[in-house]
LOPAGU-409574 format. One record per residue: residue number from 1; residue in three letters; z, x, y of N, C-alpha, C in turn. Coordinates in nm, 3 decimals. Atoms other than C-alpha are relative to their C-alpha. Layout:
BEGIN
> NUM | ALA | Z | X | Y | Z | X | Y | Z | X | Y
...
***
This chain:
BEGIN
> 1 | MET | -0.029 | -0.061 | -0.105 | -6.938 | -3.762 | -3.294 | -0.091 | -0.060 | 0.114
> 2 | MET | 0.055 | 0.072 | -0.098 | -7.027 | -3.940 | -2.961 | -0.106 | 0.102 | 0.075
> 3 | SER | 0.068 | -0.103 | -0.081 | -7.311 | -3.781 | -2.781 | -0.017 | -0.047 | 0.140
> 4 | GLN | -0.025 | 0.034 | -0.140 | -7.363 | -3.771 | -2.399 | -0.104 | -0.092 | 0.003
> 5 | PRO | 0.101 | 0.099 | -0.023 | -7.540 | -4.085 | -2.290 | -0.081 | 0.040 | 0.135
> 6 | VAL | 0.061 | -0.004 | -0.150 | -7.777 | -4.108 | -1.958 | 0.073 | -0.098 | 0.061
> 7 | LEU | -0.089 | 0.077 | -0.084 | -7.554 | -4.238 | -1.700 | -0.071 | -0.063 | 0.136
> 8 | HIS | 0.078 | 0.020 | -0.136 | -7.664 | -4.427 | -1.379 | 0.088 | -0.036 | 0.095
> 9 | THR | -0.068 | 0.039 | -0.128 | -7.512 | -4.490 | -1.021 | -0.098 | -0.083 | 0.069
> 10 | GLU | 0.080 | 0.050 | -0.087 | -7.668 | -4.674 | -0.739 | -0.119 | 0.080 | 0.045
> 11 | ARG | 0.116 | -0.055 | -0.048 | -7.884 | -4.396 | -0.656 | -0.020 | 0.122 | -0.088
> 12 | ILE | 0.018 | -0.094 | 0.077 | -7.849 | -4.131 | -0.938 | -0.011 | -0.024 | -0.143
> 13 | ARG | 0.027 | 0.008 | 0.145 | -7.987 | -4.105 | -1.277 | 0.051 | 0.145 | -0.046
> 14 | LEU | -0.078 | -0.149 | 0.051 | -7.773 | -3.834 | -1.467 | -0.038 | -0.008 | -0.159
> 15 | VAL | 0.050 | -0.023 | 0.092 | -7.937 | -3.710 | -1.774 | 0.072 | 0.131 | -0.064
> 16 | PRO | -0.059 | -0.112 | 0.035 | -7.770 | -3.487 | -2.018 | -0.047 | 0.129 | 0.002
> 17 | LEU | 0.080 | -0.155 | -0.015 | -7.821 | -3.102 | -1.949 | -0.080 | 0.035 | -0.141
> 18 | SER | 0.050 | -0.073 | 0.122 | -8.075 | -2.939 | -2.190 | -0.061 | 0.110 | 0.031
> 19 | ALA | 0.066 | -0.145 | -0.037 | -8.256 | -2.590 | -2.213 | -0.104 | -0.045 | 0.080
> 20 | GLY | 0.114 | 0.034 | -0.082 | -8.542 | -2.758 | -2.051 | 0.047 | -0.009 | 0.150
> 21 | HIS | -0.065 | 0.032 | -0.136 | -8.325 | -2.785 | -1.704 | 0.049 | 0.137 | 0.042
> 22 | LEU | -0.047 | -0.147 | -0.073 | -8.284 | -2.414 | -1.665 | -0.068 | 0.027 | 0.138
> 23 | GLU | 0.078 | -0.004 | -0.139 | -8.539 | -2.403 | -1.361 | 0.106 | -0.061 | 0.098
> 24 | HIS | -0.093 | 0.070 | -0.100 | -8.279 | -2.636 | -1.171 | 0.116 | 0.066 | 0.009
> 25 | LEU | -0.135 | -0.090 | -0.019 | -7.983 | -2.446 | -1.262 | -0.037 | 0.145 | 0.071
> 26 | VAL | 0.037 | -0.119 | -0.073 | -8.181 | -2.124 | -1.143 | 0.014 | -0.026 | 0.151
> 27 | GLU | 0.029 | 0.052 | -0.151 | -8.268 | -2.315 | -0.809 | 0.151 | 0.009 | 0.048
> 28 | LEU | -0.129 | 0.046 | -0.047 | -7.913 | -2.439 | -0.746 | 0.087 | 0.150 | 0.007
> 29 | SER | -0.078 | -0.135 | 0.024 | -7.736 | -2.095 | -0.851 | -0.050 | 0.127 | 0.078
> 30 | ALA | 0.063 | -0.095 | -0.091 | -7.971 | -1.903 | -0.622 | 0.044 | -0.010 | 0.139
> 31 | ASP | -0.030 | 0.024 | -0.121 | -7.849 | -2.051 | -0.321 | 0.157 | 0.041 | 0.050
> 32 | PRO | -0.135 | -0.035 | -0.078 | -7.552 | -1.869 | -0.120 | 0.108 | -0.093 | 0.027
> 33 | GLU | -0.094 | 0.083 | -0.047 | -7.410 | -2.159 | 0.015 | 0.050 | -0.089 | -0.087
> 34 | VAL | -0.068 | 0.077 | 0.136 | -7.390 | -2.365 | -0.301 | 0.081 | 0.060 | -0.053
> 35 | MET | -0.099 | -0.068 | 0.090 | -7.221 | -2.091 | -0.475 | 0.103 | 0.072 | 0.103
> 36 | ARG | -0.095 | -0.078 | -0.087 | -7.016 | -1.977 | -0.188 | 0.149 | -0.007 | -0.041
> 37 | TYR | -0.138 | -0.002 | 0.060 | -6.698 | -2.115 | -0.339 | 0.005 | 0.031 | -0.155
> 38 | LEU | 0.001 | -0.012 | 0.155 | -6.787 | -2.031 | -0.695 | -0.019 | 0.148 | -0.031
> 39 | ALA | 0.001 | -0.167 | 0.033 | -6.870 | -1.689 | -0.841 | -0.121 | 0.075 | 0.048
> 40 | GLY | 0.131 | -0.072 | -0.062 | -7.154 | -1.618 | -0.611 | -0.131 | 0.001 | -0.056
> 41 | VAL | 0.115 | 0.019 | 0.042 | -7.516 | -1.611 | -0.638 | -0.041 | 0.065 | -0.161
> 42 | GLN | 0.039 | -0.047 | 0.133 | -7.660 | -1.580 | -0.981 | -0.136 | 0.032 | -0.039
> 43 | THR | 0.129 | -0.070 | 0.025 | -7.961 | -1.394 | -1.109 | -0.059 | -0.131 | -0.113
> 44 | PRO | 0.041 | 0.069 | 0.095 | -8.186 | -1.602 | -1.335 | 0.065 | 0.025 | -0.139
> 45 | GLU | -0.050 | -0.032 | 0.099 | -8.038 | -1.429 | -1.636 | 0.164 | -0.037 | -0.019
> 46 | GLN | -0.125 | 0.056 | 0.010 | -7.705 | -1.518 | -1.545 | 0.006 | -0.139 | 0.007
> 47 | SER | 0.000 | 0.152 | 0.001 | -7.793 | -1.901 | -1.484 | -0.036 | -0.030 | -0.172
> 48 | ALA | 0.028 | 0.027 | 0.147 | -7.936 | -1.866 | -1.860 | 0.112 | 0.015 | -0.063
> 49 | ASP | -0.119 | -0.010 | 0.063 | -7.607 | -1.735 | -1.986 | 0.078 | -0.137 | 0.030
> 50 | GLU | -0.085 | 0.088 | -0.051 | -7.431 | -2.010 | -1.776 | -0.025 | -0.134 | -0.065
> 51 | LEU | 0.067 | 0.117 | 0.061 | -7.670 | -2.276 | -1.943 | 0.042 | 0.006 | -0.138
> 52 | ARG | -0.027 | -0.024 | 0.156 | -7.603 | -2.150 | -2.313 | 0.148 | -0.046 | -0.003
> 53 | ARG | -0.149 | 0.020 | 0.012 | -7.217 | -2.170 | -2.244 | 0.019 | -0.140 | 0.029
> 54 | THR | -0.031 | 0.128 | -0.034 | -7.237 | -2.494 | -2.100 | -0.053 | -0.106 | -0.124
> 55 | LEU | 0.043 | 0.062 | 0.141 | -7.452 | -2.643 | -2.389 | 0.084 | 0.006 | -0.104
> 56 | ALA | -0.074 | -0.023 | 0.100 | -7.205 | -2.500 | -2.617 | 0.121 | -0.095 | -0.001
> 57 | TYR | -0.120 | 0.060 | 0.015 | -6.922 | -2.729 | -2.518 | -0.032 | -0.169 | 0.006
> 58 | ALA | 0.040 | 0.157 | 0.022 | -7.130 | -3.076 | -2.502 | 0.000 | -0.053 | -0.122
> 59 | GLY | -0.028 | 0.083 | 0.103 | -7.032 | -3.337 | -2.732 | 0.121 | -0.076 | 0.021
> 60 | SER | -0.121 | 0.096 | -0.032 | -6.778 | -3.616 | -2.789 | -0.004 | -0.073 | 0.140
> 61 | GLY | 0.048 | 0.067 | -0.139 | -6.929 | -3.783 | -2.471 | 0.030 | 0.098 | 0.106
> 62 | ILE | -0.023 | -0.082 | -0.133 | -6.842 | -3.482 | -2.237 | -0.097 | 0.104 | 0.001
> 63 | GLY | 0.093 | -0.103 | 0.006 | -7.080 | -3.201 | -2.134 | -0.021 | -0.008 | 0.167
> 64 | CYS | 0.039 | -0.032 | -0.168 | -7.290 | -3.161 | -1.793 | -0.139 | -0.107 | -0.003
> 65 | TRP | 0.130 | 0.123 | -0.048 | -7.568 | -3.423 | -1.639 | -0.056 | 0.081 | 0.109
> 66 | VAL | 0.080 | -0.025 | -0.086 | -7.840 | -3.324 | -1.446 | -0.064 | -0.132 | 0.101
> 67 | GLY | 0.018 | 0.118 | -0.074 | -7.854 | -3.563 | -1.154 | -0.142 | -0.007 | 0.064
> 68 | PHE | 0.114 | 0.014 | -0.076 | -8.212 | -3.707 | -1.003 | 0.059 | -0.117 | 0.094
> 69 | VAL | 0.001 | 0.117 | -0.105 | -8.246 | -3.915 | -0.700 | -0.153 | -0.019 | 0.016
> 70 | ASP | 0.134 | 0.013 | 0.018 | -8.569 | -4.088 | -0.742 | -0.053 | 0.101 | -0.104
> 71 | ALA | 0.069 | -0.086 | 0.101 | -8.760 | -3.825 | -0.938 | 0.034 | 0.142 | 0.023
> 72 | ALA | -0.044 | -0.148 | -0.031 | -8.600 | -3.530 | -0.746 | 0.137 | 0.054 | -0.042
> 73 | PHE | -0.113 | -0.056 | 0.048 | -8.359 | -3.292 | -0.879 | 0.124 | 0.011 | 0.102
> 74 | ALA | -0.077 | -0.006 | -0.114 | -8.036 | -3.325 | -0.687 | 0.118 | 0.101 | -0.046
> 75 | GLY | -0.144 | -0.083 | 0.037 | -7.762 | -3.134 | -0.871 | 0.058 | -0.004 | -0.150
> 76 | PHE | -0.079 | -0.004 | 0.140 | -7.509 | -3.126 | -1.166 | 0.120 | -0.054 | 0.009
> 77 | TRP | -0.148 | 0.041 | 0.012 | -7.194 | -3.307 | -1.262 | 0.031 | 0.018 | -0.129
> 78 | SER | -0.069 | -0.057 | 0.116 | -6.974 | -3.211 | -1.537 | 0.123 | -0.078 | -0.038
> 79 | LEU | -0.127 | 0.010 | 0.057 | -6.686 | -3.291 | -1.758 | 0.007 | 0.100 | -0.123
> 80 | ARG | -0.007 | -0.101 | 0.096 | -6.577 | -2.980 | -1.946 | 0.125 | -0.005 | -0.075
> 81 | PRO | -0.120 | 0.047 | 0.066 | -6.323 | -2.996 | -2.201 | 0.121 | 0.081 | 0.083
> 82 | GLY | -0.123 | -0.031 | -0.085 | -5.967 | -2.937 | -2.045 | 0.089 | 0.106 | -0.091
> 83 | GLU | -0.077 | -0.098 | 0.077 | -5.703 | -2.709 | -2.132 | 0.094 | -0.056 | -0.132
> 84 | SER | -0.084 | 0.075 | 0.118 | -5.512 | -2.965 | -2.355 | -0.095 | -0.117 | -0.029
> 85 | ALA | 0.090 | 0.114 | 0.060 | -5.646 | -3.245 | -2.581 | 0.006 | -0.124 | 0.088
> 86 | GLY | -0.014 | 0.151 | -0.089 | -5.724 | -3.577 | -2.396 | -0.036 | 0.046 | 0.136
> 87 | GLU | 0.053 | -0.034 | -0.134 | -5.845 | -3.400 | -2.074 | -0.111 | 0.071 | 0.031
> 88 | ALA | 0.133 | -0.073 | -0.022 | -6.145 | -3.271 | -1.903 | 0.008 | 0.049 | 0.153
> 89 | GLU | 0.015 | -0.036 | -0.130 | -6.227 | -3.082 | -1.597 | -0.120 | -0.039 | 0.061
> 90 | LEU | 0.105 | 0.058 | -0.083 | -6.463 | -3.259 | -1.347 | -0.069 | 0.118 | 0.092
> 91 | GLY | 0.072 | -0.088 | -0.102 | -6.728 | -3.036 | -1.160 | -0.132 | -0.058 | 0.027
> 92 | TYR | 0.133 | 0.037 | -0.059 | -7.026 | -3.093 | -0.934 | -0.028 | 0.112 | 0.072
> 93 | ARG | 0.079 | -0.090 | -0.080 | -7.286 | -2.877 | -0.753 | -0.132 | -0.056 | 0.033
> 94 | MET | 0.109 | 0.057 | -0.062 | -7.552 | -3.000 | -0.550 | -0.089 | 0.087 | 0.087
> 95 | LEU | 0.076 | -0.054 | -0.087 | -7.856 | -2.886 | -0.367 | 0.050 | -0.049 | 0.153
> 96 | ARG | -0.066 | 0.035 | -0.153 | -7.782 | -2.857 | 0.024 | -0.062 | -0.108 | 0.070
> 97 | GLU | 0.070 | 0.098 | -0.073 | -8.047 | -3.107 | 0.123 | 0.079 | -0.118 | -0.039
> 98 | TYR | -0.094 | 0.113 | 0.040 | -7.803 | -3.378 | -0.090 | 0.133 | 0.002 | 0.061
> 99 | TRP | -0.155 | -0.003 | -0.055 | -7.473 | -3.278 | 0.084 | 0.008 | -0.112 | 0.110
> 100 | ARG | -0.066 | 0.095 | -0.082 | -7.311 | -3.523 | 0.294 | -0.066 | -0.116 | 0.016
> 101 | LYS | 0.078 | 0.121 | 0.033 | -7.502 | -3.822 | 0.172 | 0.083 | -0.095 | -0.101
> 102 | GLY | -0.053 | 0.087 | 0.099 | -7.236 | -3.955 | -0.048 | -0.031 | 0.016 | -0.159
> 103 | LEU | 0.078 | -0.006 | 0.123 | -7.403 | -3.835 | -0.365 | 0.102 | 0.074 | -0.085
> 104 | GLY | -0.102 | -0.071 | 0.060 | -7.129 | -3.583 | -0.466 | 0.104 | -0.117 | -0.046
> 105 | LYS | -0.113 | 0.102 | 0.010 | -6.862 | -3.863 | -0.444 | -0.063 | -0.117 | -0.112
> 106 | GLU | 0.054 | 0.085 | 0.091 | -7.109 | -4.116 | -0.634 | -0.003 | 0.025 | -0.141
> 107 | GLY | 0.022 | -0.058 | 0.162 | -7.183 | -3.876 | -0.938 | 0.144 | 0.038 | -0.043
> 108 | ALA | -0.122 | -0.021 | 0.027 | -6.812 | -3.788 | -0.943 | 0.063 | -0.147 | -0.074
> 109 | ARG | -0.059 | 0.102 | 0.049 | -6.712 | -4.131 | -0.978 | -0.037 | -0.065 | -0.127
> 110 | GLU | 0.055 | 0.025 | 0.115 | -6.934 | -4.183 | -1.250 | 0.071 | 0.070 | -0.096
> 111 | MET | -0.072 | -0.093 | 0.102 | -6.776 | -3.896 | -1.436 | 0.132 | -0.052 | -0.030
> 112 | LEU | -0.146 | 0.048 | 0.024 | -6.440 | -4.064 | -1.386 | -0.003 | -0.126 | -0.082
> 113 | ARG | 0.021 | 0.131 | 0.108 | -6.569 | -4.389 | -1.534 | -0.037 | 0.027 | -0.111
> 114 | HIS | 0.035 | -0.029 | 0.142 | -6.730 | -4.241 | -1.828 | 0.107 | 0.063 | -0.052
> 115 | GLY | -0.105 | -0.057 | 0.060 | -6.446 | -4.022 | -1.892 | 0.110 | -0.069 | -0.060
> 116 | PHE | -0.111 | 0.062 | 0.038 | -6.185 | -4.254 | -1.896 | -0.046 | -0.145 | -0.102
> 117 | ARG | 0.017 | 0.110 | 0.089 | -6.355 | -4.591 | -2.014 | -0.088 | 0.012 | -0.126
> 118 | ASP | 0.087 | -0.013 | 0.102 | -6.619 | -4.443 | -2.244 | 0.055 | 0.099 | -0.108
> 119 | VAL | -0.044 | -0.105 | 0.082 | -6.471 | -4.126 | -2.383 | 0.144 | -0.015 | -0.031
> 120 | GLY | -0.179 | 0.028 | 0.020 | -6.096 | -4.244 | -2.353 | 0.079 | 0.131 | 0.046
> 121 | LEU | -0.089 | -0.128 | -0.065 | -5.969 | -3.920 | -2.162 | 0.137 | -0.047 | 0.056
> 122 | ASP | -0.139 | 0.034 | -0.055 | -5.608 | -3.937 | -2.069 | 0.015 | 0.058 | 0.175
> 123 | ARG | 0.011 | -0.070 | -0.134 | -5.653 | -3.697 | -1.741 | -0.125 | 0.083 | 0.033
> 124 | ILE | 0.116 | -0.079 | -0.046 | -5.936 | -3.559 | -1.560 | 0.044 | 0.081 | 0.141
> 125 | TYR | -0.047 | -0.066 | -0.135 | -5.871 | -3.289 | -1.297 | -0.126 | 0.076 | 0.055
> 126 | ALA | 0.085 | -0.093 | -0.051 | -6.075 | -3.053 | -1.068 | 0.051 | 0.097 | 0.094
> 127 | ARG | -0.071 | -0.109 | -0.075 | -6.021 | -2.728 | -0.926 | -0.138 | 0.056 | 0.089
> 128 | THR | 0.092 | -0.061 | -0.091 | -6.179 | -2.557 | -0.623 | 0.072 | 0.106 | 0.079
> 129 | ALA | -0.055 | -0.079 | -0.093 | -6.121 | -2.288 | -0.374 | 0.077 | -0.064 | 0.106
> 130 | ALA | -0.079 | 0.048 | -0.096 | -5.838 | -2.345 | -0.143 | -0.061 | -0.022 | 0.160
> 131 | LEU | 0.093 | 0.031 | -0.131 | -6.095 | -2.290 | 0.170 | -0.119 | -0.093 | -0.018
> 132 | ASN | 0.126 | 0.084 | 0.003 | -6.346 | -2.539 | 0.030 | 0.053 | -0.152 | 0.032
> 133 | LYS | -0.042 | 0.182 | -0.037 | -6.237 | -2.877 | 0.222 | -0.082 | -0.088 | -0.035
> 134 | ALA | 0.084 | 0.111 | 0.019 | -6.557 | -3.052 | 0.165 | 0.040 | -0.023 | -0.160
> 135 | SER | -0.033 | 0.037 | 0.164 | -6.483 | -3.053 | -0.231 | 0.122 | -0.053 | -0.010
> 136 | GLN | -0.141 | 0.074 | 0.011 | -6.117 | -3.136 | -0.181 | -0.016 | -0.148 | 0.068
> 137 | ALA | 0.006 | 0.142 | -0.051 | -6.227 | -3.423 | 0.043 | -0.072 | -0.087 | -0.085
> 138 | THR | 0.041 | 0.101 | 0.079 | -6.447 | -3.562 | -0.225 | 0.095 | -0.024 | -0.137
> 139 | MET | -0.089 | 0.038 | 0.118 | -6.178 | -3.527 | -0.500 | 0.111 | -0.113 | 0.061
> 140 | ALA | -0.125 | 0.122 | -0.071 | -5.919 | -3.721 | -0.260 | -0.097 | -0.132 | -0.002
> 141 | ALA | 0.083 | 0.131 | 0.010 | -6.209 | -3.982 | -0.210 | -0.037 | -0.067 | -0.111
> 142 | ILE | 0.037 | 0.076 | 0.114 | -6.265 | -4.056 | -0.548 | 0.133 | -0.021 | -0.082
> 143 | GLY | -0.165 | 0.050 | 0.072 | -5.861 | -4.085 | -0.634 | 0.045 | 0.092 | -0.056
> 144 | LEU | -0.074 | -0.102 | 0.052 | -5.768 | -3.755 | -0.742 | 0.110 | 0.035 | 0.104
> 145 | ARG | -0.103 | -0.058 | -0.089 | -5.441 | -3.619 | -0.603 | 0.043 | 0.140 | -0.022
> 146 | HIS | -0.032 | -0.135 | -0.013 | -5.349 | -3.272 | -0.488 | 0.138 | 0.002 | -0.091
> 147 | VAL | -0.112 | -0.042 | 0.075 | -5.123 | -3.132 | -0.782 | 0.062 | 0.119 | -0.005
> 148 | ARG | -0.066 | -0.141 | 0.006 | -5.087 | -2.765 | -0.743 | -0.082 | 0.082 | 0.089
> 149 | ASP | 0.067 | -0.154 | -0.049 | -5.186 | -2.438 | -0.574 | 0.017 | 0.099 | -0.070
> 150 | PHE | -0.003 | -0.130 | 0.064 | -5.260 | -2.145 | -0.749 | -0.074 | 0.093 | 0.018
> 151 | VAL | 0.083 | -0.124 | -0.028 | -5.415 | -1.805 | -0.775 | -0.108 | -0.003 | -0.117
> 152 | ALA | 0.103 | 0.014 | 0.102 | -5.745 | -1.836 | -0.966 | -0.046 | 0.130 | -0.063
> 153 | ASP | 0.053 | -0.120 | 0.071 | -5.877 | -1.592 | -1.218 | -0.106 | 0.061 | 0.095
> 154 | PRO | 0.096 | -0.052 | -0.096 | -6.089 | -1.340 | -1.018 | -0.156 | -0.004 | -0.062
> 155 | GLU | 0.096 | 0.041 | 0.039 | -6.382 | -1.433 | -1.245 | -0.053 | -0.115 | 0.036
> 156 | TYR | 0.028 | 0.145 | -0.042 | -6.397 | -1.767 | -1.112 | -0.086 | -0.002 | 0.144
> 157 | PHE | 0.056 | -0.036 | -0.134 | -6.481 | -1.633 | -0.751 | -0.095 | 0.099 | 0.015
> 158 | ALA | 0.088 | -0.126 | -0.031 | -6.740 | -1.389 | -0.606 | 0.087 | 0.106 | 0.034
> 159 | PRO | -0.096 | -0.118 | 0.001 | -6.589 | -1.045 | -0.605 | 0.049 | 0.025 | 0.182
> 160 | GLY | -0.045 | -0.024 | -0.132 | -6.389 | -0.978 | -0.278 | 0.056 | -0.138 | 0.051
> 161 | ASP | -0.035 | 0.154 | -0.069 | -6.323 | -1.382 | -0.214 | 0.158 | -0.002 | -0.015
> 162 | ASP | -0.129 | 0.035 | 0.011 | -5.986 | -1.527 | -0.151 | 0.038 | -0.072 | -0.135
> 163 | LEU | -0.004 | 0.075 | 0.124 | -5.856 | -1.638 | -0.494 | 0.108 | -0.094 | -0.005
> 164 | HIS | -0.064 | 0.125 | -0.014 | -5.642 | -1.911 | -0.354 | -0.054 | -0.115 | -0.037
> 165 | ALA | 0.089 | 0.122 | 0.043 | -5.735 | -2.237 | -0.536 | 0.097 | -0.126 | -0.011
> 166 | VAL | -0.070 | 0.117 | 0.006 | -5.630 | -2.597 | -0.568 | -0.034 | -0.090 | -0.121
> 167 | GLU | 0.030 | 0.084 | 0.102 | -5.609 | -2.835 | -0.842 | 0.034 | -0.170 | 0.045
> 168 | TYR | -0.058 | 0.147 | -0.036 | -5.642 | -3.220 | -0.787 | -0.026 | -0.084 | -0.141
> 169 | ALA | -0.005 | 0.063 | 0.134 | -5.603 | -3.473 | -1.102 | 0.010 | -0.147 | 0.029
> 170 | VAL | -0.028 | 0.163 | 0.005 | -5.584 | -3.852 | -1.190 | 0.031 | -0.016 | -0.157
> 171 | GLY | -0.030 | 0.040 | 0.121 | -5.437 | -3.992 | -1.493 | -0.075 | -0.127 | -0.046
> 172 | ARG | 0.090 | 0.111 | 0.030 | -5.621 | -4.260 | -1.700 | 0.063 | -0.152 | 0.040
> 173 | ASP | -0.065 | 0.135 | -0.043 | -5.336 | -4.526 | -1.642 | -0.016 | -0.031 | 0.152
> 174 | GLU | 0.013 | 0.011 | -0.169 | -5.346 | -4.468 | -1.253 | -0.143 | -0.030 | 0.028
> 175 | TRP | 0.129 | 0.022 | -0.041 | -5.711 | -4.465 | -1.242 | -0.036 | -0.138 | -0.035
> 176 | LEU | 0.035 | 0.148 | 0.047 | -5.745 | -4.791 | -1.457 | 0.065 | -0.089 | 0.071
> 177 | ALA | -0.072 | 0.087 | -0.091 | -5.499 | -4.963 | -1.229 | -0.065 | -0.006 | 0.140
> 178 | ARG | 0.073 | -0.007 | -0.111 | -5.689 | -4.869 | -0.930 | -0.145 | -0.057 | -0.006
> 179 | SER | 0.139 | 0.027 | 0.027 | -6.025 | -4.960 | -1.084 | -0.033 | -0.165 | -0.019
***
């Protein structure tokens, strides 16, 4: 079984998530703006539960990575098991101080490269709230195409939020042809 490697971009060092990174997840998940289009602000206990669930799916080259710019924690990037064999869901979440600097896109591009070239995935998709235009712009910038609108599971968003969501995706052959 392939373990998660340490990955690098021009500015980000991506280290496989471990139990020792809980303080970073707590910090990130406590920010209402970071969590605006997710399940809402999390308590430290909820962050610990999320960490346990995330560590449970790591393996075969996929999982979650903690991103550091220089020595400072910047955010998380992930490839979660998809709904079908050979696919994964791309995710990213960053501290506000790192927004609008191209780091989300940089880390997400590395997730695509790793997923298609190293892991051999056939398809990578990402989902977000229909209102989350910044995340959709990142998805489009890295080459994912809008494939559908849908109504999300209420557990995915904070209570009372609009449940309209979008999915963007790219297949391996299409990504390789452009790379």
